[in-house]
C-alpha positions as CSV (number, residue, x, y, z in Angstrom):
1,M,5.9,19.0,-2.4
2,E,3.0,16.6,-2.1
3,I,3.6,13.0,-2.9
4,E,0.6,10.9,-3.5
5,I,1.2,7.1,-3.4
6,Y,-1.4,5.0,-5.1
7,A,-0.9,1.5,-3.7
8,D,-2.5,-1.6,-2.3
9,V,-1.5,-3.0,1.1
10,V,-1.3,-6.6,-0.3
11,C,1.0,-5.6,-3.2
12,P,4.6,-6.5,-2.5
13,W,6.0,-4.1,-5.1
14,C,4.0,-1.3,-3.3
15,W,5.8,-2.1,0.0
16,I,9.1,-2.2,-1.9
17,G,8.3,1.1,-3.6
18,K,7.3,2.7,-0.3
19,R,10.6,1.7,1.3
20,R,12.6,2.9,-1.7
21,L,10.8,6.2,-1.5
22,E,11.7,6.5,2.2
23,Q,15.3,5.8,1.3
24,A,15.2,8.5,-1.4
25,L,13.8,11.0,1.0
26,E,16.7,10.5,3.3
27,S,18.8,12.3,0.7
28,Y,16.2,14.9,-0.4
29,D,16.5,18.2,1.3
30,G,13.1,19.6,0.3
31,E,9.9,19.5,2.3
32,V,7.4,16.8,1.3
33,T,3.9,15.7,2.4
34,V,3.0,12.1,1.7
35,R,-0.6,11.1,1.1
36,Y,-1.7,7.5,0.7
37,R,-4.3,6.9,-2.1
38,P,-6.2,3.6,-2.4
39,F,-5.9,1.1,-5.2
40,Q,-7.1,-2.5,-5.3
41,L,-5.2,-5.1,-7.2
42,D,-8.2,-7.4,-7.0
43,P,-11.6,-6.0,-5.9
44,T,-13.1,-9.5,-5.9
45,P,-14.7,-10.5,-2.5
46,V,-12.7,-13.1,-0.5
47,T,-15.3,-15.3,1.2
48,E,-12.9,-17.1,3.5
49,P,-9.3,-16.9,4.4
50,T,-7.1,-18.6,1.8
51,P,-3.3,-19.0,1.8
52,L,-1.9,-16.4,-0.6
53,L,0.3,-18.9,-2.5
54,A,-2.8,-21.1,-3.2
55,A,-4.8,-18.1,-4.4
56,L,-1.9,-17.0,-6.6
57,G,-1.5,-20.5,-8.0
58,D,-5.2,-20.5,-9.0
59,K,-4.8,-17.2,-10.7
60,F,-1.4,-17.6,-12.4
61,G,-1.3,-21.2,-13.5
62,G,-0.2,-23.4,-10.6
63,R,1.5,-23.5,-7.3
64,D,5.0,-23.8,-8.8
65,K,4.6,-20.7,-10.8
66,A,3.3,-18.8,-7.8
67,E,6.2,-19.9,-5.7
68,G,8.6,-18.8,-8.4
69,M,7.0,-15.4,-8.6
70,A,7.1,-15.1,-4.8
71,A,10.8,-16.1,-4.6
72,H,11.7,-13.4,-7.2
73,V,9.9,-10.6,-5.4
74,S,11.2,-11.7,-2.0
75,K,14.7,-11.5,-3.3
76,V,14.1,-8.0,-4.6
77,A,12.4,-7.0,-1.3
78,A,15.4,-8.3,0.7
79,G,17.6,-5.8,-1.2
80,A,15.4,-3.0,0.2
81,G,15.6,-4.4,3.7
82,L,12.2,-6.1,3.7
83,D,11.3,-9.7,4.7
84,L,8.4,-11.1,2.7
85,R,6.9,-14.4,4.0
86,F,4.5,-15.5,1.2
87,D,4.2,-18.8,3.0
88,R,2.3,-17.1,5.8
89,A,0.3,-14.5,3.8
90,I,-3.4,-14.7,3.5
91,A,-5.4,-13.5,0.5
92,A,-7.7,-10.6,1.4
93,N,-10.0,-8.0,-0.1
94,T,-8.5,-4.7,1.0
95,F,-11.4,-2.4,0.8
96,D,-11.8,-2.2,4.6
97,A,-8.1,-1.9,5.0
98,H,-8.2,1.2,2.8
99,R,-11.0,2.5,5.0
100,L,-8.8,2.0,8.0
101,V,-6.1,4.1,6.3
102,R,-8.6,6.8,5.7
103,F,-9.6,6.7,9.3
104,A,-6.0,6.8,10.3
105,T,-5.3,9.8,8.0
106,E,-8.0,11.7,9.9
107,H,-6.2,11.0,13.1
108,G,-2.6,11.7,11.9
109,R,-1.5,8.0,11.9
110,A,-1.6,7.2,8.2
111,A,2.1,6.3,7.7
112,E,2.2,4.0,10.7
113,T,-1.0,2.3,9.7
114,V,0.1,1.6,6.1
115,E,3.4,0.2,7.3
116,R,1.6,-2.0,9.9
117,L,-0.8,-3.3,7.3
118,Y,2.1,-4.3,5.0
119,R,3.8,-6.1,7.9
120,A,0.6,-7.7,9.0
121,H,0.0,-9.2,5.6
122,F,3.5,-10.1,4.4
123,L,5.3,-10.9,7.7
124,D,2.7,-11.8,10.4
125,G,0.3,-13.8,8.3
126,L,-2.7,-11.8,9.5
127,D,-6.0,-11.5,7.5
128,V,-6.1,-7.8,6.6
129,G,-9.6,-8.3,5.2
130,S,-10.9,-9.0,8.7
131,V,-12.4,-6.2,10.7
132,D,-11.3,-7.8,13.9
133,T,-7.7,-7.8,12.7
134,L,-7.9,-4.2,11.4
135,V,-9.2,-3.0,14.8
136,T,-6.3,-4.7,16.6
137,L,-3.8,-3.2,14.2
138,A,-5.4,0.2,14.7
139,G,-4.8,-0.1,18.4
140,E,-1.2,-1.1,17.8
141,V,-0.5,2.2,16.0
142,G,-2.1,4.3,18.6
143,L,-5.6,4.7,17.3
144,D,-8.6,4.2,19.5
145,E,-9.9,0.6,18.9
146,T,-13.5,1.4,19.9
147,E,-13.6,4.3,17.5
148,A,-11.9,2.2,14.7
149,R,-14.4,-0.6,15.2
150,R,-17.4,1.8,15.1
151,Y,-16.0,3.3,11.9
152,L,-15.3,0.0,10.2
153,E,-18.6,-1.7,11.2
154,S,-20.6,1.3,9.9
155,N,-20.8,2.8,6.4
156,L,-18.3,5.5,7.3
157,G,-15.7,6.0,4.6
158,R,-17.2,3.6,2.2
159,R,-18.4,6.1,-0.3
160,E,-15.2,8.1,-0.1
161,V,-12.9,5.1,-0.6
162,A,-15.1,3.9,-3.5
163,A,-14.8,7.4,-5.0
164,D,-11.1,7.5,-4.6
165,L,-10.7,4.1,-6.3
166,S,-12.8,5.3,-9.2
167,S,-10.8,8.5,-9.4
168,A,-7.6,6.4,-9.6
169,H,-8.8,4.6,-12.7
170,Q,-10.1,7.8,-14.2
171,L,-6.6,9.3,-13.8
172,G,-5.2,6.3,-15.6
173,V,-3.6,4.6,-12.7
174,S,-3.5,1.0,-13.9
175,S,-0.5,-0.4,-12.0
176,V,0.9,0.2,-8.6
177,P,2.8,1.7,-6.9
178,T,2.3,5.0,-8.8
179,F,3.8,8.1,-7.2
180,V,2.2,11.4,-8.3
181,L,4.5,14.3,-7.5
182,A,3.2,17.9,-7.0
183,G,-0.2,16.7,-8.5
184,K,1.2,16.6,-12.0
185,Y,4.1,14.1,-12.5
186,A,3.6,10.4,-12.3
187,V,6.4,7.8,-11.6
188,T,5.2,4.2,-11.9
189,G,6.7,1.1,-10.4
190,A,9.0,0.3,-7.5
191,Q,11.8,2.4,-8.8
192,E,15.3,2.5,-7.3
193,P,15.9,5.2,-4.6
194,E,18.3,7.0,-7.0
195,T,15.6,7.2,-9.7
196,L,13.0,8.5,-7.2
197,L,15.5,11.0,-5.8
198,A,16.2,12.3,-9.3
199,A,12.5,12.6,-10.0
200,L,11.9,14.6,-6.8
201,R,14.7,17.0,-7.6
202,E,13.6,17.5,-11.2
203,V,10.0,18.2,-10.2
204,A,11.1,20.6,-7.5
205,Q,13.2,22.5,-10.1
206,R,10.3,22.6,-12.5
207,E,7.9,23.9,-9.8
208,A,10.5,26.5,-8.8
209,D,10.9,27.6,-12.4
210,G,7.1,28.1,-12.6
């Protein structure tokens, strides 16, 4: 079964959803292929690095509200075994990060790259909108840094990622994470592992029944 994950690498619920899917797959005995699909929570250009909490405060009505939201999602993340450090995170446009994921997919390193991008943003306080940062992360997951830089500093992958982002909206993906199972069945949100496992088993049965 193919599982397509529509997500953004600066979306905390997407990282939680990814981890919960991994937990669900530990109890699933069928074969799966995971494919990462791009989605941007905010396609607005980021002209200079800005602390994420400050950016969220501007967007959602003040620093206190942003910190409250961050505390809530951090608590949920901790339950999934993830440490989110919003106090370190830097707001970033993720278009080039999605291009890096596409490059990594071509070289068989997609899963490692996506995980490293989440960690870079939410734990290490790195700017995942920076090409220099992305090149370093590429090297850390076993990709060739020279090739990654050449790719990111060119126009390679731009048209394809833009087309994928457009396709996501045309398919009706409006919130992330969204998991599409077997190309037909969508599960939206960072569902609990048990819910995802039940969905996997139900879809597998439907597919088997033809």
